[in-house]
N, C-alpha and C positions, 0 to 999 in steps of 0.2 A: 504494500500500500504506500502511495506517495505521501510525502510530507506536504504541508501547506506551501512552503517555498518551492519545492520541486514542481508541484502542480501548477503554480502560478508562472514559473519560468517556462515550462512547456507551453502553456496556454498563450502567454503574451508573445513568445517567439513565433507563434503560428498566426498572429493577427497582422493583417496587411491594411495599411491606410487606404481609404477609398479614393476614388478619382476626384478631381476638382471640377466645380461647376461655377458658372457665372450667374450672380444674383444681384438684384437691386440692393443698394445699401440699406434700404428700409426693411429688408427681410433677412439680414445676416446676423442679428444679435444671437449670441450663443453658438455661432459657427466659428471655425478657425480659419484665419487667412491663409490662402495657398501660395501667396507671393509676397515678396518684399514690396512695400508701397512707398513711393516717393511723392513728395508734395509737388503738385503742378503749379503752385502759386506761392508768393510770399504771404505769410499770415502774421498779423493783420495785413490786408491788402493795401492799406494806406495808413498814414499817421492818424490816429484815432483818439478821440477824447474818452477818458476812463470814467468820467462822471459829468453830471449836470453842473454848469458853472460858467466861468468866463475864460475864453482864450485870449491871452494878452501878449503884446509885444512891448517890452519895456527896456529902458536904458538903465544899466546898473547904477549910474550916478544919482538916480532919483531915490535910491533906497535909504535916504538919511532921515526919513520921517516915519512916524508911526503908521500913517495911512497916506496913500497917494491916490489920485484920481486918474481915470482913463475915459476918453470919449468912447461912447458905444456906437460901433459902426454897423450893427445889425445882429442877426441871429442865424444859427445854423442848426438844422434838425438832422437827425439820423436819416440818411438816404438822400439828402440834398446834394446837388452838384458842388464840386469844390469851390470854395469862396475866393480863392486867389491869394494874393499877398496881403498881409496885415501890416498896415502902416505902424510906424513907431508910436508908442504911447497911446495906442488905441486898443479896444477890446471888442469882442463879439460874444453875445450869449450863445452857448453851445450846449448840446444835449449829448448824453452818453451814446457812444458809438458813431457820432458824426465825425466827418473828416476835418481835422484841424487845418487852419489856413497856413500857407507858407509863411515863414518868419515867426511863427508862434514860439514864444519863449517858454510858456507853461500854461496849464489850465488850473484855475483857482476854483475850488468848490464854492458854491453859492453861499454857504454858511459863513464864509470869510469875507463877504462883500456887502455893500450897501448901495442901493441905486437911488439917485436923486437928480432931477432936472437933466436927464439924458446923459448923465455921467455915472460911472461906477467907482465907488471908493473901496479900496482893497487894503487889508492889513499887510504891511510889508513882510511880515514873517511868513506869509503864504506865498510869496513870490520866489519860488525855488525853481531854478532852471530845469526843464524837462519833467517837472512833476505832473502827474495825472495825464500823461500822454503815452499811449500804446504805440510804439514806433513800428513802422512797416517792417515785417519780417522778424519781429522780436520773438514771436512764438515759434515760427519755423521758416526757414529760407526755402525758396523755390529749388527743387532738385534734391533736397535733403531727405533722409529716411524719416518717414512718418510712422509706419507700423511695420514690424518685422514679420516675416513668414512664420506661421505657427502661433500668431497672436490670437488669444481667445477674445472675440469681439463682444464688447459690452456697450451699454447705452452711451457712455462717455466716448468710446471709440467711434460709434456711429455718428455722434454729433461732430466729432473731429473730422471725420471723412466728409461729411456734408459741408462743413465750413470751408473745406478746400475745394468744393465743387465737384467732388467725386460721386458719380451716380451708381456705378456698378463695379464690383470687384469679384475676383475668383476666390472661392472658399472650398474647403474640403467637404465633400458630400457627407451627410449624416446617414447612418445605416437605417434601413427599413427593418422593423422588428415585429415578429409575430409571437403571440402568447397562446399556449394550449394547456389547459388544465385537464387532467385525466382522473377517472375513478368512477366505478359503479355507484358509489355512495353519495356522489355529489348532486346537489339540487340548487337551482337558482334561488337567490333571496327574493322575498316578496311572495313566495308560494308556500302554502302550508306543508310542513314536512310530513312525509310518510315514514312509518317505523323503519329504523335502521339507516336513515339518510342523514346527511349533514349539509349545511349550506356551503356552497363553493365560495371560499374567500380568496383563494390563490390567484384566480384569473384577473379579478378586478384589482387586487393588491399589486400584482406584478405590472399590470398595465399602468396603474397610478405611479408606481416607482419609476417606470420608464419615462412617462410623461413629465413627472415632477423634476426629473434631471435633464430636461430639455430635448428629449427624443420622442419620436412619434411611433405609435403602433399601427401597423397596417391591418392587422386582424387579431381578434381576441375571441377564443372559443373554449368551450368545455365539452368533453366527450367521454362516454363510458368506456370501460375496458373491453372493447370489442376490436379484434385485430383488423377486420375489414374497414371499420369506421376510422380507427386510428390511422391506418395506412393512407386512407383517402385524405384526411386532414394534413398529415405530415407531408405527403407528396405535394400538395398545393402550397404549403408554407415553404417548403424547400425551393420551390420555383419562384415565389414572390418575395422572399425575405433575404436580407443579409445576415440577420441573427434570428435564430429560432429558440424560444424559451419554452420548454415543456416542463410541467410540474406534475410529479407523480409518475408511477408506472416504470420506475427505474431500479427497483430493488430486485430481489431474487425469488419473489413469489410466483404462483401459477398465473396470476393476472398482471404481472409486471412485464409488459410486452414491448416497451419502447425501444430498448436496446437492440433487440432482434430486428425490429422494423427499420431502424436507422441503418443497421448493417446491410440489410437487403437493398437499400437505396444507394449503397456505395459510400456511406459516411465513414470516414477514417476516424477511429477512436483515438483521441489524444490521451485520455486517462479515464478511469472509472474507480471511484472510491479514493477519498482523501482522509488522512489521519487527523480529523478535526471533529469538534463537537460544538454545536450541532452541524449537520450537513455531511456526514460520512458518505452516503451513497450519491455522490455528485459525479455527473458524467459530462465530459466535454468532447465534442467531435468536430470534424472539419470536412466540408465538401467543396472543393475548389477554394474560393476565398470566403465561403460562408462558414460561420461558427454556429454550432448547435449545442445547446445546453439541455440537459435533463436534470432538473433539480429535485430534491427530496419532496415528498408530498406534504410532510409536516410544515405548516405555514411559517413558523418562526425560522426553521432551518432553511426553508426556501428563500426567505427574505435576506437572511445572512449571506447565503450564496450569491444572491443578486448583487448585494453591495460589494462583496469581496472579489467576485469573479466576473459577473456579467457587466456591471457598470464600467469597470476599467476597460473591458473589451469595446464597449460602445464608444467610449472616449478615445481610445487608441485608434479605432477605425476612423474617427472624425478628425484626427490630426492633433489631438492634445499631446503636448510634450510631457506634462505631468498628468497621468491618467488614473493612478490609484487614489484611494481615499487619502486625504491629508492626515498625517500621523504626528502626534505630539506625545512626549513623555510627560505624564501628569502624575502628581501625588494622589495616591488612593485615599478615599475619604473614610475607609473602614478597614478592619482586619478581614482577610478573606482566605479561606482554606481551599487549596487546590488539590484535587485528586484525579487520578486516571492517567492513561497512557496516550491520550490524544490532546492536541492543542485545543485551546478554548477560545471561542468568540463569545464574549459576554455582553449582553445588553446593558447599557450604562447611560448615565446622565452626567454631562460635563458642565460645570459652572464655577465661576469665581476662581479659576485657575486650578481646580482639582476635579476628580472624577469619582462618581459613586456607582458601584455595581448594584443593579436593581434586583429586587426579589423576582422569583418566577422565571428561571432560566430554561425551562423545558422547551423542547423543540416544537411543541404544539402551542405554546403560550404567546399570543399576540398582545395581550393586555399591557404587558410591560414594554413591548416594542412601540406601542402608541406613545409612551412617555420617553423613550430613549432618543438621544441625539448623538450617540457614539457607541462603538463596540470596543471593549477592552480585549486585546489579544494577549493570551498567556500561554507560554510554552508548557508542554506536558511535564508532569513530575509532581510527586506528593510533597507539599510544603505549605507553609502559611506565609502569605504576603501581609506585611504589617501596614497599619495605617501610616500614611506619609511616604511609603515606598513609591518609587516612580514606576508606572506601568505604561506599556505601549497602548495608546488610545487612538482609534481610527474615527475621525469625525464624519458623521453622516451628512452634515450640512456645514458649509463654511460661510 
């Protein structure tokens, strides 16, 4: 049986980044840039006022008084055509974002001014050369690197691209994902349960986990343990998806049919079973560049495997340079006794610079997963971890 590290190494080595596609800048948040992007313009595009106030042209020799006055030559709003040259010892009222006139010494915020009889009186301590002016190209020069290849695009990056007049860029395509939940015992929520049945939580849970992390599901289904029906669903999903997530049907029972069906379709098995708790009966396979997961049927185990194995694959396919969960070494909030020969992924809650392992660590228990924002990873071996000891903490949300 593989260790956690061995399984992840094999898996990630078999994941290929997807091809690049061209998309509108308005649609690329959460994608990864496929190219180095250079600025096509200077930014700001022109010398620009940083606030509402007065643009002034003054002679340094006049600064021997507490206040001095300037003739007001007009006003400039954001979007107005350039004013031209500003004569000495004159001022224009100017708004934030407007182009400052040629020969402007500085912009003075209006709170430092008084207007009377067509003149503006300005406190001399506010007349600082270059103050409150955003100079052309001070943010970025034309031709300089704006965003590097592999940059994860966020709202700030989108705004930056738009401010440079960039409409379309190439990004790495995100994988299409299909989810299939299996089991004769499963029944959709909202319908009265018949004896021996349980509500299907895994299909909706895994779909939500995929969507919540910025990826789309192309199909989500639940099917009973029937070889013919399972084969039909799996065949269709292998055709339409880059990543297939199957929940249940992967153990060694009479009705655990998934592994054999995948083999019949030519899926190459990367590994089956990992020395971990929960999630020992985890399967990963590959068909061309597609990755297929068969997760344990127990819901908490299934969700642990999603975060530790499936999500990193989705991210790596999408071009992320850092694709695994963010890891921090945090002090443990309580004593914790470790037993067993398998590595542990423990539902936990991180706050105030420490982490607490939650009650209810069973592979079937979702109640505490609803409270968790982290997984504590502990290597196998009998011992007691003391309060305050540092433990490897995998953050579910950053």
